N, C-alpha and C positions, 0 to 999 in steps of 0.2 A: 626444600622444594619451593620454587618461586610461586608466588601467589598469582592466580590467573587474572589477566587483565579484565577490568570491567568493561562490558560492551553495552552501549546504549541501544537496546533492541527497538525502542520506540522510534528513535531517529532512523534506524535501519529500515524499519517498516513504514516510515512516514505516517505515523498515527499518534494520537494523544496518549499520554500515560493512563488516561481514564477510559480508554476504548474498551468496549465490551467484547465478549468472547467471539461474537459473530464478526465484528469488524476486524479483530485480530486475524481470524481465519481468512477473511477476504484479502487482507493486506499480504498475508503470507503467500497465498496462491499467486497474487499479482507479482510479488518479488521473486518467487520461484520461476515464473515464466520469464521475468526480466533477466535473471542471472543464469538461466539454464544453459548448459553446454551446447544445447541445440540452437540457441539464439545467437547467431554469429555476430550480430551488431552489438549486443550488450552483455555477452557472456562474461561471468566472473566466478570462477570456481570457489575462491575463498569466501566471497559474499554468499554464494549459493549455500555453502555449508553453514554459514552464520545464520542465514534465514531459517534453516531447519532447526538450529539450536534455539533460535528465538521462539519458534513455535513450541518446542518441547518445554521451554521455560514459562511462557505466557499462557499456554493453554491449560496448564495444571495449577489450580489454586495453591497447592502445597509448595510449589516452587515460585509461583508469581508473587505471593505475599512477601517472602523474604527479599525477593528481587526488587519489588517496589519500595521496600523499606530502604534498601541500599541506594536505589535510584533517587529517592527523595532526599536522603542525606547528602548525596553528591551534588544534586542540582541546587538545593538550598544553600549549600556551601559556596557554590559559584556566585549565586545571586547576592548573598550577604557580603561578599567581598567587593561589590561594585557600588559606585555612588549614584547609579541610575537604574531604574527598573527595566530599561531597554537593554538587556544583556543578550549575548549570543544565544544563551539557553532559551530566553523568552522569545527571541526571533524564530528559533527552530521550532518552538512549540506552536507558534502561529502558522508556520508552514505546514506542520503536521495537521493542524485543524483544517486548513484549506483542503488538503489532500483527503482528509477523512470526510468532509462535507460532500465533495464531489463523488467520492466512492459510494457514500450512502445513497445519493441521488441516482448514480449510475445503476446501482443494484435495483433500485425501485423501477427505473425505466426498463431494465432488462426483464424483470419479473412481471411488471404490470404496465406495459406501454400505453394502454388506454386510460390508465389512472396513475400517471407518473408523478403527480404533484404531491408535495409533502409540506406540512405546516412547520413552522419554526420549532415547535415543541417536539414534533416527530424527529426532526433532524437532530435536535439536541439529545434526544434519547439514543439515537443511533450512534452519534459521535461519543456520547458518554460524558458530556460537560454541560454546564448551564447555558441557557440560551443567551444570556447577557454576554458571556465570554465569546460568543460566536458573531457578535455584531460586526466587529472589524473584519474577520475573514469573509463574512457574507458580503460586506460592502466591496471588498477587493474582488471577489469572484464575479459579482454583478458588473463591476466596472470593466473587467477583462472579457466579459461576454461568455463566461463559462457556465453561468447559471442565469436564470431569468425569473422575474416575479410575475405571477399571474394577476388577473384583474381582481381576484379576491384576496391577494396577498400571499398565496402559497408560493413555493419555490419548485423549480424543476431544472434538470440539467439540459444544456443546449447541445447541438451537434458539435460545436467547438469544444464544449466541455468533455464530451465523449472522446473526441480525438485526442485532447490533451491528456486525459487519464490513460488512454491506451498507449500513447507515446511514452508517458512516464513509466509505464510497465514494460516498455521495450517491445510492444506489439507493433509490427509494421502495418501501414495502411494497405488496403487492397491493391492500390496502384503500384506501390513499392514492391509488394510481394510478387505481383504479376511481372513486373519489369525484371526482377531478379530470377524469376522462375526459369526463363529461357536460358539464362547464363549458367544456371546450376543444374539444369535438367540431366545432362549426360552424367555428371559427377554423382548426382543423387541416385540415379538409376543404378549405377555401378555399385554404389555403397549398399543400396537396398538388396541387390542380388547376393552380394558377398556376405552381408550381415543383416539378417531379417530383423534384428532388434534395433537397427539404426533408426527406424521410423517411430519408435516409441515416443509419445508426446509427454515430456516431463511436466508440462503444465497440468496434465490430468493426474499427476501423481497423488495418490490417496494420502491424506495427512496422517492416517494411521500407519501407512507404510513408512513415512518419515520417522515416526517414533520407533518403529521396529528396527529400522536400519541403523539407529544410533547405538 
């Protein structure tokens, strides 16, 4: 029997390998929305199933510990064979850090819009890596205008950052959705009448249901 191919779930979810359970769950929900069969722009059935497998693996310490051991063995092997520290694996890790930072700040803005600022220490805890390792991705995100620094040095997500993260998750903007609504209205109405389950929002899928469905 052929050995199952190793899948980089952290790359799939765009998070750091040190991401905590809360960040893993947030990333899973975002990618489920992105690859959902109901999202006509970014739907991908194969990746949708992989995201569910990623959740089953990373949400359970009993399966995550051996997975992380294999992940570390593979990524260290790639880096040791290179003459420079700037390897493709290192670059992907930086991309995951940037995505994780914006996700943490997005969550904060969503839950506490009147108190959306976070310190570097709080962001570090949310991402699951040391603050020192976040200096480069924080610089990049500020330069791109996705996050901003307050007068007292804290950080918050910008409107551009919100839009960037939602686009990365495959969520259309209000104007795009409104423009498409008129074109799809008749078809959607017909589908809704013939199939009442057609309007079920996969983005609201309970992660416990993901586990049961496997």
